[in-house]
N, C-alpha and C positions, 0 to 999 in steps of 0.2 A: 150763656150767658156772659163767659169772659173773653168772649173774640173779638167784642167792641175795639176800636182804638182809644187809650187814654194816652190824655197828654202827660200825667206825670203818676210814675210808678216808683214806691217805696220798698227796696229790697232790704228783707229784715226788719222785723217789728219788736224790736226790744228798746231798750229806753230811746234809743236816738230816733229810731222809726216812729214812734207815738209822737215825738216832739215834734218830727217833720209835719205828719198827717195833722196835729193841731194848728201848726204853722201854714199849712196849704191851705187849708180849710177856711180860713182867717182872710186868704187871698180871696177866694172863690175861684177856683181853676176850676175849666170846665169838667175833668174826670180825674180819679185819681183809682190805682191799682195797689194792691197792697199784697206780697208774696214774703212768707218765711218758710222754710225749710220743716220747721215743726209744725204740725196741727195747730191752730190757734183755739183761744178758748172760747167758752161761749159770749163772755163779756168782752173780749178784743172784739170779736166778729161784731157784736153790739155797738162797740164804738166805732167800728169804722163803718159801718152799714149811715149810723148819725151823722157822720162826715161825707155823708154821700161817694163814700169807697165801696170798690167790690175788691172781694177776697180770692185768690188764685190759690190753688192747693197744692200742696208740698210735691204732687206729680206734675205740675203742669208750669216749671219755671222756662222752658223753653218759649213755651206760648205767651208769658207774661212778657218776657224782652222782646218778643217780637210785638206784642201790641202797645208799648208802652214809648212817647217821644222821647221823654228824658225820663232817666231813672236815677233816685238818690238811694247810694248805696250806703250800709248801716258801716261804721269803722270796722275793719277787722274781716270783712267778707272779702276770700282770694276770689279776686277777677280776672287774674291771667287767663283762664281756659275761655273766658267769655270775651276774648280781645276783639270781635268783630262787630261786638256791639258797644265797644267803646267811645262810640261818637257820641251815644246816649248817656254815659254817667254826667250827673251833675254832683258836685260836692255841696253836702250841707254848710261848709263856708263859703259858698258863693252865693248861696241863700242868704246866709246871713248878712254876706256884704250888700247885696240889694235892699237889705230892709233895714239896717242899721246905719243909722245916721249920726251917733256920736264918736268919741274917740274909741281907740281900741289897741291895748297891749296885747301881744300875742307871745306867748313863752311856750318855746319846744326845747326838746334834748333828750340823751337817752336815760338818765338817772338828773330827779332832783327837779323837774320841772312842778311836783305837785305842790310842794314842801314851799318853792320860789313862788309861786303865783299866789299862794292863800298867804302867804304872810305878805308879800305886796300889798294884797288887797286890803288885809288887816291891818297894813300900815296908812293904807289910803283913809282907808274907813275910821282909824284913831283921829286923822285930824278933820273930820268932817266930812269924807266927799263920800257917796253913796256910790257903791261900786258893783259892777253886776259881773260877778264870779261863775264862769261856766266852762265850755267845754269838756273837757276830760274828768272834770273837779267841779262840785257846785251843781248849778242848773245847766241841764241842756243848754246849747247857745241859743238856740231857737227858741225857747221859753222866756229868753230876756228880751226878744223883742217888743213882745207886746206891753212891756210896763218898761221900754227903754225911755220914756220920758222922766221916770223915776231915778235915773240912773246919772250921775256926770261922767262914767265913762263903763267900759267894759273891759276886764282881764281874762284872757282865754288861756288853758293849759292846752298843748294841741298834739296830738300824735302823727306817726308818719302815714298813719292809714288814712286820716280825716285831711292831710296835705297832700297826699298823692294824686291826687284826680282834681286839684284846687287848679280854677284857669283865671279867677280875676280878684281874688281877697288879696286886700294890700291894710295891712294894720299899720296906725300909727309911728309905735315901736313895735319892732319885730325882734327877739330875742332867743338866740339860740345857743345853751350854758353849756353843752359839750357834745362829744358825738364817740359813740363806743360800737360795735356789732350788735345788733339785735332784731328780733324778728325776720331771722332769716330763714325761718321756717314758712313765712308768708313772701319776704322781699326775695327774688330770684338772687340777689348779690347784696354785698355789702355797698356796693356802688350806688345801685338803684334805691336802697334805704337812703343812703348819704343824699343823694337829687331829690330825693321826696321832702327831707328835710331843709333842703336848701331851697325849696318852692315856696318857703315863707318870705324870701325877700324879693322874688320875681316880678311882682307889679309894683313894690315902693316906687313913690316918686322925691325929688331931689329936698321935699319939703317933710319926708318921713326919715325915721332913725331906724338903723341898724346895728344889733348889740351884740356882739359874736368874742369866742375868745382867739387868741392871736393864732394860733395855727390853723384857724380858718380864713384869715384876711385874703389870701390871693383867691378862696372861691368865688370872693364876693367881687372881684375885678370886673367891671363892666356895669356893676349895679349902679342904680342912680342914687338910692338912699345915702345919708350922712351915716359914715360907718365909725362907731364906738367900739375899742378894743378892749376885754377883760384879759389880764396876764397874770399868771401865778408868781408869786415869789418876787415882787418888785421888777418883773422883767420887760420893763417900760418900753412901748414900740419904739422904733429908732425914727420913723417917720416925724419930723419935726409937728408938720399940721394935723397930725393924727390923736384924737383925744383918748388919753387911756388911762384905764383904772386899775389898779394892783393893791395885794394888800403888802403888808410890809411891818415885822416887827409888831403886828396886832393891829395896824392902823391901814384902812385905806387912804392912800394913796391917788390922788388927780392930776397926771400931766397934761397940760395944753399949751400947746405953741411955745414949748420950752421951759414954761412956767410949771413947776411942781409944788403940791401943797400936800399937807395931810387933812382931808376933811370928814373923817369920824373914826373914832376908837372903839374895834369891837368887844372890848373887854370886857364890857357888861351885857352884851348878849349871850344868852344862855346856850350852851352848845347844843342844839336841838337838829343843827344842819352843820352841812360843812361851810368851811369859811368862803369858796368862790361863791356860790351861792349868796351869800349875803353883799361879796364884793358886786355882782349881777343887779341886785334889787339896789345899792347905794347908786348903780350907773343910771338906772332905770329912774330914781328919785331924782337924782341931780340934772335929768333928761327933760323932766317934768318941771325943774327948776323948784324943786320943793327941798327943804334942806333937808341932806339926810339922818342928820340928828332925830329926827321924828322915829326912826326906823329903832334906835335905842330905846326908847320909851314905849312903842308900840310893843315889841318884842316881851317886854316883860309881861303882857297881859296876851302873848298868844298861846292860843288853847293848844295842850299836848294833842297832835297828831298819831290818831290809833293805826296801829300796824307798822309804823313809822319809829324807831327805837323806843318803843312803847315799855317804860317802867311797869313789871308785872308784878313782882314779887321780891321781899329777901328776908331768908330766912338761915341762920348758921352762918351769917358773914358771907353768904351768894345770893348775889344777885342776877336776875332773871329779867331779859328784855324780850319782847315780840316785837320782829323787824319784817314780819310776813311780806311788805310790800316791796323788800330787795327781791327782784325776777332777774337781777343780772349779778354776773361775779362783781363788775364794779361797786354795785348799791353793796357789797356784804362787804368788802374791802374797806369803802367807804364808814361804813358802820364799826367795822374793826378799827381803824385808826381813830375815830372819836373814843373810842375808849381807851386808847392810850396803852401803856405798857401790864395793866391788871392782867394777870391768866384768864383767859378764856376757854370752854368749852363752846365750839362752836357745832350748832344742826344744819345741815346743809341738806338740798334736794331739790324736787319741782323738774321740770325739763330745760334742755338747755334752748331752745327754739332755734336749734340749727348751729348755735353759739359754740365753738369751743373752749371748754373749761378749763385746761389743762394750764394755759398761763396764770388761773386763778392760784393754783398751789404753789404754782412760785413764784407768786406776790404776796404769799401769806405773811403777816408780822410775826416776829415770833413769842409774843403774846398768847397766840394760840397753842395750846398744849395738844388739845385732842377734838378730832372731828368724827362726828357721828351724821352719817348719810341715812336717808331714806327715801321711799318713792319708787318711783317705775325706774330712775337711773341710777339708784342705791348702788347694785354690782358697779357701773361703770365710774360712777365717782369713786367709789371704794377703789378700784383697781388703779386709777390715775393716782389717788391719795398714795397708796400702798407704796411706788417711785421715789417719795418725799420721804423727809425724817419722820413728818408730826404722825402720832398712833391714830388710826383712823378704822372705824368701827362702821358695819354695814346691818342696819336695823330693819325689820321686816315693816314696821309701822311707825308712825309720828309717836303714837302713844310709848311705843318700848321705844325709840329714841329719846323722847324726856325722860325715861326710869333710866336708861345706862348714864344720861347726863346726870343725872341724880348720885347714883353708885360711883361714879367717877369723880366725884367733886370734892374738893377741898376746900378748908376754910378760906374766904378771900376773892375766889372765883366769880367769874361771871358766866352765866347761862346765856349765849347769845341765839336765837332765832332768826337765821337770818337765811332764806334757803338759797336763795342767788340763780334760783329758776322761777318759770311759770306755775302757776298752783294748779293746771290743768289736768296733771297725771292724777289728781284724786280728790280733785276739789274743784265748785264752780268758780271761784276767785279768790284772790289773794284773802280777803276779808273773810271768808269762810275758813281759809286755813288759818288766819289769825286767831280767829274766835275758837276754833278746836283746839290749836296749842293752848291757849289760854284756859278753856276748859278742862284739858287732860292735868294744866298745872294744879287746877282748884281742887280737883278730884283727888290728885294723889298728895297734896299738900293743903298747907294751912288757908281754908279758904275766908277766913276773916283778913288776910293779910293780901288778897288779889285785889288790882284796881280795876276799875274799868268795866267790869263783867256785870 
């Protein structure tokens, strides 16, 4: 039954794969096939058959790859070993590009893209725009298509996995927040990871905008889009024709054709994200010809983001935060910098994803007075930590790490759970990891004071 020819193949039947099936079914393609490395449930098989699809069993991957004309892979599935079929890859983003007819703001980066996309969408909603928030956050992007007449625009948070095989997608505003080594267990090198991120700008026209950090300015030479620069510490771009946004003394400064002005003060915004992300949002709003002052009002009603510097509990003068979303060392360092100089007990762990975490220890602020390592790389992290001056404890489990942190605490401390690695050594995702952390805290200490459980 599975040897027939299929117009479309869906490789991976998770959240994205299911949204692809719904989208393709609405488009009435000739034939759809679905493959997943796990045995699909009865309900999943029923859904596929109801949408005129056929299921390939876990042992039939090669047959599936041969039988499909176009294959839409779910993000994160390693495809390098199947390069002979690379001409068949059809990205979720290109399907979206063909079907979406409204404006699109696409945001990528190594860290901070989720909060940036969510806060931008919240700000636009605050002034009356109905925004479709999708991609890695909110609704799967293809599920936005069927309701696009209700939206003014889409804000997409995009990963390197989604961008790597994209060929045609061209957002009206493309934003790259930052770039650090990441997912090197998937990408063959940092250069490949970087190239995937930069694909976001490949198809843009002269009428579209690219917003990037200063250090990537040369990487966009030859691209057609109008480039806008975001720089740190008022390091304004030297080119007179370059529009530049920077933070200086708590203000966002805009420089355009030699004219420099302060356009928004950030002091009224709660410190739930790093300043650079706020500067990027200011630049996006200005590009949309929306007064950036709306960001200040919208930020006051922005809901706390679970697992992102999430306040959990305060007891005996000790405050506990859950930052399970920190899957990179840079995210953990950003969290520590937001906490200022208050003494901190830091719990780290997870998988490194091919990234060397030694520089993380060299960049730790002096506020960190004790580190507790847990998970499959605990011994490795503890060995690296022992080479530096901060006391470092290896813990057998997350629950034990929490207990050690509490036994080590002093009045006025912060206990920060910010692993700096992916969750897949012990948990299915960072959400499960963060919920597990909060549950252990609740069991060990006062449950009445725990927030968000």
